[in-house]
C-alpha positions in Angstrom: 91.2 94.9 84.0 88.0 96.3 85.5 89.7 99.5 86.7 88.6 103.0 86.2 90.6 105.4 84.0 91.7 109.1 84.5 93.5 111.3 82.1 96.4 113.5 83.2 98.7 115.8 81.2 102.5 115.6 81.3 103.5 118.7 79.4 101.9 117.9 76.1 101.6 114.1 76.9 98.5 112.4 78.1 98.7 109.8 80.9 95.9 107.4 81.6 95.7 106.2 85.2 94.2 102.8 85.7 93.4 101.7 89.2 90.7 99.3 90.3 89.5 101.3 93.3 90.1 104.9 92.2 87.4 107.2 90.8 88.0 108.9 87.5 90.1 112.0 88.0 91.8 114.4 85.7 95.2 115.8 86.9 98.5 117.1 85.8 101.9 115.6 86.2 104.3 118.0 87.9 107.5 116.1 87.4 108.8 112.8 85.9 112.1 111.1 85.4 113.3 107.5 84.7 112.4 106.4 88.3 109.1 108.2 89.1 106.1 110.3 88.1 104.6 112.9 90.4 100.9 113.7 89.8 99.0 116.7 91.1 96.2 115.5 93.4 92.7 116.8 92.7 89.8 117.5 95.2 88.1 114.3 96.0 91.1 112.0 95.3 90.8 109.0 97.5 93.6 106.8 98.7 93.6 104.3 95.9 95.6 101.1 96.0 99.3 100.6 96.2 99.9 99.9 92.5 98.7 101.8 89.4 99.1 101.3 85.6 100.0 104.5 83.7 99.5 104.5 80.0 101.4 107.4 78.4 100.2 108.6 75.0 102.8 110.4 72.9 101.9 113.4 70.7 102.2 111.1 67.7 99.6 108.7 69.2 102.1 106.0 70.3 101.3 104.4 73.6 103.5 102.9 76.3 102.5 101.5 79.6 104.3 101.3 82.9 103.4 99.8 86.3 103.9 102.2 89.2 103.8 101.9 92.9 102.3 104.8 94.9 105.1 105.8 97.3 103.8 109.0 98.8 100.7 111.1 99.0 100.4 114.6 100.4 97.8 117.3 100.1 99.1 118.4 96.7 100.8 115.4 95.0 100.9 111.7 94.5 104.4 110.2 93.8 104.5 107.0 91.7 107.7 104.9 91.5 108.2 103.2 88.2 108.2 99.5 89.0 108.0 98.0 85.5 108.5 99.5 82.1 108.9 97.2 79.0 112.5 97.5 77.7 111.3 98.5 74.3 109.4 101.4 75.9 112.2 102.7 78.2 114.0 104.8 75.6 110.7 106.3 74.2 109.6 107.1 77.8 112.8 109.0 78.5 112.4 110.9 75.2 108.9 111.9 76.2 109.9 112.9 79.7 112.8 115.0 78.4 110.6 116.7 75.9 107.9 117.5 78.5 110.1 118.4 81.5 113.7 118.8 80.2 116.6 116.4 80.7 117.4 117.5 84.2 114.0 116.8 85.9 114.4 114.7 89.0 111.6 113.4 91.2 
C-alpha cells in the first residue's frame, strides 16, 4: 500500500490510519465499539477516501488491523464503520475497546 499513515490514541491504544489520499495527521479517538470508531478531526483534515485501514496497537505491542468505511464527517469528528475485522482479532479488539472506553461505549 502506498498510503500515508497517521497515529491516533484510543485511551492508551495507538491507532494507525492508512489511507492513500490523506495527509499524515495525529488525532484522538473519542469513542469505539464493535461496530465503529469515532476519531477527532484535526485542523487541515481533508476529505480522504471512503475506506481506511486502522491498525490498532495494544499496550503489549500486539497489532490488529481492521478495514473501516468513513460514514460521517462533521467539523469535530470522523465516524468509521468497521467493515472487516479478522475473526482472530475480534475478541482482542473488544477487550482493547472495553479497557479504553468501558464496556458500555456506543458509537
